[in-house]
N, C-alpha and C positions, 0 to 999 in steps of 0.2 A: 870746597864743600860748603863753606859759609855762604858763597855766592849763590849756590844751588838753593840753599835754604832760605835765603832772603828773596829769591825769585819765586820760589815755591808759596812763601807767605804773601808776597805782592800779588801773585797770579790768582791765588785762591781768594784773597780779600777783594781783588778788583772784580773777578767773576761773580762774587758774592753781591757786590754793589750794582753790578749790571742786572743780576737776577731780580734784586729788590726793585730797582727801577722799573723794570718791565712787569713785574708782578704787581706793583702799585699801578701802572698805568692801565693793565688789565681789570683793576678793581678787585684782585683777590684780597681777602681779609685774613684767611688763615692758611697757613701752609707749612711744609716742612722743608728744610734746606735740601736740596737734591743732592746726591752722592757724586754726580758728575761733575760738580765744581772742584773736587779734588783731582779729577783727572785733568781739568784745565791748569791747576797748580803744578802737577806733575810734568805736563807737557811745558809749562813755562820754566820750570827747574831745568828738564832736560835740554831745552832749547837754549837756555842761557849757557848751560854747561858745554854743550857740543858744537852749538852753531854761534851764537851772538848774544850778548846781553839785549839786543834790541829785538831778540825773539819774544820777549815777554810783552811789549806793547803791541806787537804785531798779533800774537795770539789773542790777546784781549780784544784788540780790534775785530779780529774774525769772530770771536764769541759775540761781540756786540752786534755785528752785522747779522748773524744767523739769529740772534734773539729778536732783532727788529724785523727781520723777514717772517719769523714765527708769529710775532705780534700782528703784523699786517695780515697774515692768512687767516688768524683767528678772528680779527675784526671783520674781514670780508666774509667768512663763514657765517658769523653772527648776524651780520646784515642780511645775507641771503636768506637765513632761516627765519629772520623776522619778517621780512617780506613774503616769503611763502607762507607763513602762519597767517600774515594779514590777508592774502589773496584767498585763502580758505574758508 
């Protein structure tokens, strides 16, 4: 049980750090913490309990990759919108 609680805390804190990094890169100044970070923590706790302790870094890596992909998509959409507005 202690192992699961530790992995829940590490997973939630790690996901929050990833969230903060990408929000900072996006230039967001005001936000509220998304509830989804707790799901990452639960996934880390479950993975560490049922699969392997290495599930926590793997889940955090997946969350980081998804966040980076979303960040790139947002940048591409903003760039396309700026070019469209410039052409008008």
